[in-house]
C-alpha positions as CSV (number, residue, x, y, z in Angstrom):
1,M,1.6,-10.6,-0.9
2,R,4.9,-12.3,-0.8
3,N,4.5,-14.7,-3.7
4,A,2.3,-12.4,-5.7
5,T,3.4,-8.9,-4.9
6,V,1.6,-5.8,-6.1
7,R,3.6,-4.4,-9.1
8,Y,3.2,-1.2,-11.0
9,A,1.8,-1.8,-14.3
10,Y,4.2,0.6,-16.2
11,A,1.6,1.6,-18.8
12,L,-2.0,1.2,-17.6
13,A,-4.0,3.2,-20.3
14,T,-7.6,3.4,-21.0
15,A,-9.0,0.1,-21.7
16,A,-12.1,-0.7,-23.8
17,L,-14.5,-3.4,-23.2
18,L,-14.6,-6.4,-25.5
19,S,-17.3,-6.2,-28.0
20,G,-20.0,-9.0,-28.6
21,A,-21.8,-9.0,-25.4
22,A,-24.6,-10.6,-27.2
23,A,-26.7,-11.9,-24.4
24,T,-27.4,-10.4,-20.9
25,L,-29.3,-11.5,-17.9
26,A,-32.8,-10.6,-17.0
27,I,-33.7,-11.4,-13.4
28,H,-37.2,-11.9,-12.6
29,Q,-38.5,-11.3,-9.0
30,P,-39.8,-14.4,-7.5
31,A,-43.4,-14.2,-5.9
32,G,-44.5,-15.8,-2.7
33,A,-42.0,-17.6,-0.3
34,Q,-38.3,-16.4,-0.3
35,T,-36.0,-18.4,-2.7
36,A,-32.4,-18.6,-3.5
37,Q,-31.2,-15.6,-5.6
38,N,-30.1,-18.2,-8.4
39,E,-33.1,-20.3,-8.0
40,P,-33.8,-22.4,-11.3
41,G,-36.1,-20.4,-13.6
42,A,-35.5,-17.1,-11.7
43,I,-32.7,-16.1,-14.2
44,E,-33.2,-16.0,-17.8
45,V,-30.9,-15.2,-20.7
46,A,-32.3,-12.4,-22.8
47,S,-32.2,-12.3,-26.4
48,A,-30.7,-8.7,-26.6
49,P,-28.4,-6.8,-24.4
50,R,-29.7,-4.3,-21.8
51,P,-29.7,-0.6,-22.4
52,G,-26.3,0.8,-21.9
53,A,-24.6,-2.5,-22.8
54,P,-23.8,-2.1,-26.7
55,M,-23.2,-4.9,-29.1
56,S,-19.8,-3.1,-29.8
57,F,-17.6,-0.6,-28.1
58,A,-16.1,0.7,-31.2
59,D,-18.0,4.0,-31.3
60,M,-17.2,4.9,-27.6
61,V,-13.6,3.9,-28.2
62,A,-13.3,6.1,-31.2
63,K,-14.6,9.1,-29.3
64,L,-12.2,8.4,-26.2
65,Q,-9.0,7.2,-27.7
66,P,-7.8,10.6,-29.1
67,A,-7.4,11.8,-25.5
68,V,-5.2,8.9,-24.2
69,V,-1.6,9.6,-24.6
70,N,1.7,7.9,-24.6
71,I,4.2,9.2,-21.9
72,S,7.9,8.7,-22.2
73,T,10.7,9.9,-20.2
74,T,14.5,10.3,-21.1
75,Q,16.7,9.7,-18.2
76,R,20.4,9.8,-17.5
77,V,21.7,6.8,-15.6
78,Q,25.2,6.4,-14.1
79,V,26.6,3.1,-15.3
80,N,29.1,0.8,-13.3
81,T,32.2,0.6,-15.6
82,N,33.9,-1.7,-13.4
83,P,34.4,-5.1,-15.4
84,F,34.4,-7.1,-12.3
85,A,31.1,-5.8,-11.1
86,G,29.0,-8.5,-9.3
87,T,32.1,-10.6,-8.5
88,P,34.2,-10.8,-5.4
89,L,36.9,-8.5,-7.2
90,E,34.4,-5.7,-7.5
91,R,35.7,-3.9,-4.2
92,M,39.4,-4.4,-5.2
93,V,39.0,-2.7,-8.8
94,P,37.4,0.8,-8.5
95,Q,34.9,2.0,-11.2
96,Q,36.8,3.6,-13.9
97,P,35.7,7.2,-14.7
98,Q,35.6,8.5,-18.4
99,N,37.4,11.7,-18.9
100,G,37.4,12.3,-15.1
101,Q,33.5,11.7,-14.9
102,P,31.5,8.7,-14.0
103,A,30.1,6.9,-17.1
104,T,26.3,7.6,-17.9
105,R,24.1,6.3,-20.3
106,Q,20.5,7.5,-21.5
107,A,17.3,5.4,-20.7
108,E,13.8,5.6,-21.4
109,S,10.5,4.7,-19.8
110,L,7.2,4.4,-21.3
111,G,3.6,4.7,-19.8
112,S,0.1,6.1,-20.3
113,G,-1.9,9.1,-19.5
114,F,-5.0,11.1,-20.6
115,I,-5.7,14.8,-21.3
116,I,-8.3,16.5,-19.0
117,S,-8.5,19.9,-20.6
118,A,-8.5,21.5,-24.0
119,D,-5.4,23.5,-23.1
120,G,-3.2,20.4,-22.3
121,Y,-3.3,19.1,-18.6
122,V,-2.5,15.5,-18.5
123,V,-2.8,13.1,-15.7
124,T,-0.7,10.0,-15.3
125,N,0.9,8.0,-12.3
126,N,3.9,9.5,-10.5
127,H,5.9,6.3,-11.0
128,V,5.5,6.7,-14.9
129,I,7.6,10.0,-14.6
130,S,9.9,9.1,-12.0
131,A,13.5,7.8,-12.3
132,G,13.4,4.0,-12.7
133,A,16.8,3.4,-11.2
134,R,18.7,4.6,-8.2
135,G,20.8,7.7,-9.2
136,A,19.0,8.2,-12.4
137,V,17.9,11.7,-13.3
138,V,14.8,12.5,-15.5
139,E,15.7,14.8,-18.3
140,S,12.7,15.2,-20.3
141,I,9.1,14.1,-20.5
142,K,7.5,13.5,-23.9
143,V,3.8,13.3,-24.5
144,T,2.6,11.6,-27.8
145,L,-1.0,11.8,-29.0
146,P,-2.6,9.0,-31.0
147,D,-2.3,11.2,-34.2
148,N,1.5,11.3,-33.6
149,R,1.7,14.7,-32.5
150,E,4.4,15.0,-29.9
151,F,4.8,17.5,-27.0
152,T,7.5,18.3,-24.5
153,A,5.7,18.2,-21.2
154,R,6.2,20.3,-18.0
155,L,5.7,18.7,-14.6
156,V,3.0,20.6,-12.7
157,G,2.9,18.6,-9.6
158,R,3.3,15.1,-8.2
159,D,2.1,13.2,-5.2
160,P,4.1,10.0,-4.5
161,S,1.8,9.0,-1.8
162,S,-1.1,8.5,-4.0
163,D,1.0,7.9,-7.1
164,L,-0.4,10.7,-9.2
165,A,1.1,13.3,-11.4
166,V,-0.1,16.3,-13.4
167,L,1.7,17.5,-16.7
168,K,1.1,20.4,-18.8
169,I,1.6,20.4,-22.6
170,D,1.3,23.7,-24.9
171,G,-1.6,23.2,-27.2
172,E,-5.2,24.4,-28.1
173,N,-8.4,22.5,-28.7
174,L,-6.9,19.4,-27.7
175,P,-9.1,16.2,-27.2
176,F,-9.8,15.5,-23.5
177,V,-12.1,13.5,-21.2
178,R,-14.0,14.2,-18.1
179,F,-14.1,12.6,-14.8
180,G,-16.9,10.5,-13.6
181,D,-18.3,9.4,-10.2
182,S,-16.4,6.3,-9.1
183,S,-18.7,6.1,-5.9
184,K,-21.4,4.8,-8.2
185,A,-19.4,2.0,-9.5
186,R,-20.5,-1.6,-8.6
187,V,-19.0,-5.0,-8.8
188,G,-19.8,-6.5,-12.0
189,D,-20.2,-3.3,-13.9
190,W,-18.3,-3.2,-17.3
191,V,-15.2,-1.1,-17.6
192,V,-12.9,-0.2,-20.5
193,A,-9.2,0.7,-20.5
194,I,-7.1,2.2,-23.3
195,G,-3.4,2.4,-23.1
196,N,0.0,1.4,-24.3
197,P,1.1,-1.9,-22.9
198,F,4.7,-2.9,-23.6
199,G,5.0,0.1,-25.7
200,L,2.0,-0.8,-27.9
201,G,0.0,2.3,-28.8
202,G,-3.7,2.5,-28.5
203,S,-4.4,-0.8,-27.1
204,V,-7.8,-1.4,-25.8
205,T,-9.1,-4.0,-23.4
206,A,-12.3,-4.6,-21.4
207,G,-13.6,-6.3,-18.3
208,I,-15.6,-6.0,-15.4
209,I,-15.2,-4.4,-11.9
210,S,-14.0,-7.4,-9.5
211,A,-14.1,-5.3,-6.2
212,V,-14.5,-1.9,-5.0
213,H,-12.6,-0.3,-2.1
214,R,-9.9,-3.0,-2.4
215,V,-7.4,-2.9,0.3
216,T,-3.9,-4.1,-0.9
217,G,-2.2,-3.8,2.4
218,Q,0.1,-1.0,1.6
219,G,-1.4,1.2,4.1
220,G,-1.7,5.0,3.9
221,A,-4.5,7.5,2.7
222,Y,-4.9,5.9,-0.7
223,D,-4.9,2.1,-0.2
224,R,-8.4,1.8,-1.6
225,F,-8.7,0.7,-5.3
226,I,-11.1,-0.5,-7.8
227,Q,-10.2,-4.0,-8.9
228,T,-10.7,-5.2,-12.5
229,D,-10.1,-8.2,-14.6
230,A,-9.6,-6.0,-17.7
231,S,-6.1,-6.8,-19.1
232,I,-3.6,-4.4,-17.6
233,N,0.1,-4.8,-18.2
234,R,3.4,-2.8,-18.1
235,G,2.9,0.4,-20.0
236,N,-0.7,0.8,-19.0
237,S,0.1,2.7,-15.9
238,G,-1.5,6.1,-15.7
239,G,-4.2,5.4,-18.2
240,P,-7.8,5.8,-17.4
241,M,-10.5,3.4,-16.7
242,F,-13.9,4.3,-18.4
243,D,-17.5,3.2,-17.5
244,L,-20.0,2.5,-20.3
245,S,-20.8,6.3,-20.3
246,G,-17.4,7.1,-21.3
247,N,-16.5,8.7,-18.0
248,V,-13.1,8.2,-16.2
249,I,-14.0,6.3,-13.1
250,G,-10.4,5.1,-12.3
251,I,-6.6,5.7,-13.2
252,N,-4.9,2.4,-13.8
253,S,-2.0,2.1,-11.3
254,Q,-0.9,-1.5,-10.3
255,I,-1.2,-5.1,-11.0
256,L,-0.9,-8.2,-8.7
257,S,1.0,-10.8,-10.4
258,P,3.6,-13.5,-9.6
259,T,5.2,-12.9,-13.0
260,G,4.8,-9.1,-13.8
261,G,2.3,-9.9,-16.6
262,N,-1.5,-9.8,-16.5
263,V,-3.2,-12.5,-14.5
264,G,-6.6,-10.7,-14.3
265,I,-6.0,-8.7,-11.1
266,G,-5.4,-5.0,-11.7
267,F,-6.0,-1.9,-9.8
268,A,-7.2,1.6,-10.5
269,I,-7.1,4.6,-8.3
270,P,-10.7,5.6,-7.9
271,T,-11.6,9.2,-9.2
272,E,-13.4,10.1,-6.0
273,E,-9.9,9.7,-4.2
274,A,-7.9,11.0,-7.2
275,R,-9.8,14.1,-8.3
276,P,-9.2,16.2,-5.1
277,I,-5.5,15.6,-5.4
278,I,-5.3,16.4,-9.2
279,E,-7.1,19.7,-8.6
280,T,-4.8,20.5,-5.8
281,L,-1.8,19.8,-8.0
282,M,-3.1,21.8,-11.0
283,K,-3.3,24.8,-8.7
284,G,0.3,24.4,-7.5
285,G,-0.7,23.2,-4.1
286,A,0.6,20.6,-1.8
287,V,-1.3,17.6,-0.6
288,T,-1.4,17.3,3.2
289,R,-2.6,14.4,5.1
290,G,-3.5,13.6,8.8
291,Y,-1.1,11.8,11.0
292,L,-1.2,10.4,14.5
293,G,2.4,9.5,14.9
294,V,2.2,5.7,15.8
295,L,3.4,2.3,14.4
296,M,0.4,0.0,13.5
297,Q,-0.1,-3.6,13.4
298,D,-3.2,-5.5,12.0
299,V,-5.1,-7.4,14.6
300,T,-4.7,-10.9,13.4
301,D,-6.8,-13.8,14.9
302,D,-3.9,-14.7,17.1
303,I,-3.5,-11.2,18.3
304,A,-7.2,-10.8,18.9
305,T,-7.2,-14.0,20.9
306,A,-4.1,-13.0,23.0
307,L,-5.7,-9.5,23.7
308,D,-9.1,-10.8,24.0
309,V,-10.5,-8.3,21.4
310,P,-13.1,-8.8,18.7
311,K,-11.6,-10.4,15.6
312,G,-11.5,-8.5,12.5
313,R,-11.8,-5.1,14.2
314,G,-9.5,-2.5,15.1
315,T,-5.6,-1.8,14.7
316,L,-3.1,-2.4,17.3
317,I,-0.7,0.4,18.2
318,S,3.0,-1.1,18.5
319,R,4.6,2.2,19.2
320,V,3.7,5.8,20.0
321,E,6.1,8.6,18.8
322,P,6.8,11.0,21.8
323,G,5.3,14.5,21.1
324,Q,3.1,13.3,18.3
325,A,-0.7,13.6,18.1
326,A,-1.5,10.1,19.5
327,D,1.0,10.7,22.5
328,K,-0.6,14.1,23.4
329,A,-4.0,12.5,23.2
330,G,-3.1,9.7,25.7
331,V,-2.7,6.7,23.2
332,K,-0.5,4.0,24.8
333,Q,1.4,1.2,23.2
334,G,-0.7,-1.8,23.2
335,D,-4.1,0.0,22.6
336,V,-6.3,-1.2,19.9
337,I,-7.9,1.7,18.2
338,V,-11.5,0.4,17.0
339,K,-13.2,3.8,16.0
340,V,-12.2,7.1,14.5
341,G,-15.0,9.6,14.9
342,D,-18.0,7.6,13.8
343,K,-16.3,5.2,11.7
344,D,-15.4,1.7,12.7
345,V,-11.7,0.6,12.0
346,T,-11.9,-2.6,10.1
347,R,-9.8,-4.6,7.6
348,D,-11.5,-2.8,4.7
349,Q,-11.6,0.7,6.5
350,T,-8.1,0.8,8.0
351,L,-6.8,3.2,10.7
352,S,-4.2,4.6,8.3
353,Y,-6.8,5.2,5.6
354,L,-9.3,7.1,8.1
355,V,-6.6,9.2,9.7
356,A,-4.7,10.1,6.8
357,N,-7.9,11.4,5.0
358,L,-8.5,13.8,7.9
359,K,-7.4,17.4,7.6
360,P,-4.4,18.3,9.9
361,G,-5.5,20.2,12.9
362,T,-8.9,18.4,13.0
363,K,-10.1,17.3,16.5
364,V,-11.7,13.9,16.4
365,P,-12.9,11.5,19.2
366,I,-11.3,7.9,19.0
367,T,-12.2,4.7,20.9
368,V,-9.5,2.4,22.1
369,I,-9.7,-1.1,23.7
370,R,-7.1,-1.0,26.7
371,D,-6.8,-4.0,29.0
372,G,-10.2,-5.2,27.9
373,K,-12.0,-1.9,28.4
374,N,-13.2,0.8,26.0
375,V,-11.4,4.1,26.6
376,S,-12.6,7.4,24.9
377,L,-9.9,10.0,23.7
378,T,-9.9,13.0,21.7
379,V,-6.8,13.5,19.3
380,T,-5.8,16.6,17.4
381,V,-4.6,15.2,14.0
382,G,-1.1,16.2,13.0
383,T,0.4,16.5,9.6
384,R,1.8,13.4,7.9
385,P,5.6,13.7,7.0
386,T,6.7,12.9,3.5
387,D,7.4,9.2,2.4
388,E,11.0,10.0,2.4
389,Q,11.1,11.3,6.0
390,L,9.1,8.3,7.1
391,A,11.4,5.8,5.4
392,A,14.4,7.4,6.8
393,S,13.1,7.0,10.4
394,Q,12.3,3.3,10.2
395,F,14.5,0.5,11.2
396,D,15.4,-2.0,8.5
397,P,14.8,-5.5,10.2
398,D,17.0,-7.2,7.4
399,A,19.9,-5.1,8.3
400,E,23.0,-6.8,9.8
401,G,23.2,-7.0,13.5
402,G,24.0,-9.4,16.3
403,M,24.0,-10.2,19.9
404,P,27.3,-9.4,21.8
405,G,28.6,-12.2,23.8
406,A,27.2,-12.2,27.3
407,P,26.6,-15.0,29.9
408,T,23.2,-16.7,30.1
409,V,21.3,-16.4,33.2
410,N,18.1,-18.3,34.2
411,A,16.2,-19.6,31.1
412,A,12.7,-18.5,30.3
413,A,12.5,-22.1,29.0
414,S,8.7,-22.1,29.1
415,L,8.6,-20.2,25.7
416,G,11.7,-21.8,24.2
417,V,14.1,-18.8,24.9
418,Q,16.9,-17.9,27.1
419,V,17.1,-14.3,28.2
420,I,19.5,-12.0,29.9
421,P,18.6,-8.6,31.5
422,L,19.1,-5.6,29.1
423,T,21.9,-3.4,30.4
424,P,22.9,0.0,29.0
425,G,26.2,-1.6,27.4
426,I,24.1,-4.3,25.7
427,A,21.7,-1.6,24.4
428,Q,24.6,0.2,22.9
429,E,25.9,-2.8,21.2
430,L,22.4,-3.6,19.7
431,R,22.0,0.1,18.9
432,I,18.7,0.6,20.7
433,D,17.6,3.5,22.8
434,P,19.6,3.1,26.3
435,R,16.4,4.0,28.0
436,T,14.6,0.7,26.8
437,Q,13.8,-1.7,29.6
438,G,13.4,-5.5,29.0
439,V,15.3,-8.7,28.5
440,V,17.5,-9.8,25.6
441,I,17.0,-13.1,23.8
442,D,20.3,-15.1,24.0
443,R,19.1,-18.4,22.7
444,V,16.2,-19.5,20.9
445,D,14.8,-23.1,20.7
446,P,14.6,-23.6,16.9
447,A,11.5,-25.9,17.3
448,S,9.6,-23.4,19.4
449,D,6.8,-21.0,18.2
450,V,9.0,-18.2,19.1
451,A,11.3,-19.3,16.3
452,A,8.6,-19.9,13.9
453,K,7.3,-16.4,14.5
454,G,10.8,-15.0,13.3
455,I,12.0,-13.9,16.8
456,Q,15.8,-14.3,17.1
457,R,18.8,-13.9,19.3
458,G,19.3,-10.2,20.0
459,D,15.8,-9.1,20.1
460,V,14.4,-7.5,23.1
461,I,11.3,-8.6,24.9
462,V,9.9,-5.3,26.3
463,S,6.5,-6.8,27.6
464,I,4.4,-9.7,27.9
465,N,0.7,-9.3,27.9
466,R,1.5,-5.5,28.1
467,Q,3.3,-6.3,31.5
468,P,6.9,-4.9,31.6
469,V,9.6,-7.7,32.0
470,A,13.1,-7.1,33.3
471,S,14.3,-10.7,34.1
472,A,13.8,-14.2,33.0
473,A,11.7,-14.7,36.2
474,D,9.3,-12.1,35.1
475,V,9.0,-13.9,31.8
476,A,8.3,-17.2,33.6
477,K,5.8,-15.6,36.2
478,I,3.7,-14.1,33.5
479,V,3.7,-17.2,31.2
480,A,2.8,-19.4,34.1
481,A,-0.1,-17.1,35.2
482,T,-1.5,-16.9,31.7
483,K,-1.3,-20.7,31.4
484,G,-3.1,-21.1,34.6
485,A,-5.8,-18.8,33.5
486,G,-6.6,-21.3,30.7
487,R,-5.1,-19.2,27.8
488,K,-2.9,-20.6,25.2
489,Q,-1.0,-17.7,24.0
490,V,0.9,-14.7,25.3
491,L,1.4,-11.6,23.5
492,L,5.1,-10.3,23.4
493,F,6.2,-6.8,22.4
494,V,9.6,-7.4,20.7
495,Q,12.1,-4.8,19.7
496,R,14.7,-5.0,17.1
497,G,16.8,-2.0,16.6
498,N,14.3,0.8,16.8
499,F,11.6,-1.3,15.5
500,G,9.1,-2.9,17.6
501,Q,6.0,-5.0,17.2
502,F,3.5,-7.2,19.1
503,V,3.9,-11.1,18.4
504,P,1.3,-13.6,19.7
505,V,3.3,-16.9,20.8
506,D,1.8,-20.2,21.7
507,I,2.5,-21.5,25.2
508,P,3.9,-25.1,25.0
509,G,1.5,-27.6,26.4
């Protein structure tokens, strides 16, 4: 989602369905021979709405709205007082302290939430009550009810991975709402949202469920959302999504938008995923998730062709962390994991989702495709590190780096690259593990598919078609054998720094 990134909607609150659904559809079951679902005459427009689809949502909103709250934070942000900030002179003129201390300013953020108990437990998104800028510190959290009562909230618990947080305000006999069962939600069902978009209090919107179990590509245990076209904008984050019975079936969390505003694609965390986390946080517990200790890649059509595996199925393992659960179970780099327990790994049911939702310590059988054959393994699931720990261990492919000068030897011109053997000295210059074996790319033909796939000078080719390479001759031999077998692609494993991935590359004709 490069052009239309998934963005947080900084105030997704409860949205109410638009009133005036004056007509609904009555579907007649055709008799006799099988016909199209939308055969002329098979669908009639009824003169009145079906039961459960009111002409107006006003009565329902009146009941629900008192439990939907505005959440604001006060933050302390360090401010750059250098008048040349953002110019070439910035480094020459240091930031000026005030009274010996860096300058600070106060900032505020706005979002939504909802009360789930009469004694004041409040649910919202973690990003609503988190610092909005690097170096910022949240000093206070305020909860404002629709009747303008204000409370200072205490943070009970937060879970950044699922983007959920629980607050507590001191009150009695407060209005609250209950959770419903999101597993019963269907595409096409009406939903209502109430929130505070752009700081507007108590704004109600309505729409339908556009998709269930929507995967956005972020990975992890909770990359599975309810998608809706109900208007969700900045400030709606943390607010509830209601079904027509007034039950909370989702927590509005994100939008997909090229502009930052609503374009009819919003996402809510399903209550079937959120409720166990919220209950754990309310008890002061920590949320734990399963972990294999691998780096994963989607099996694209190109990769499926290169590996000769079924399209749309499985996850490719690009790295196995030593000593972690996958390594102990015998998983190898280049394996395609296609099943966890009795569940298939698909694009809608990803490996990261299946594993992260397993309890650490669970023993589970997995099926991998290795060299075209199914291999059965048993893995004891580990405990997933925090997001901060994982981020600290990953290599940034955008970081500056370069290839040290070295003479070019025999060219692997069949792929449009020139390579040299990887020596310990070059490995040190490239800041990679000196035990790494492979060849270093010294030149790339800009017209080649290698260049089009983003491979560049200084990258290390570790293997081709899962066969280790140590010289240009190895590269040429494997490419020639693949071409002779009638195949049009080879699968490179390319390493940059400590980050590696499989890349399918076309063989020139």
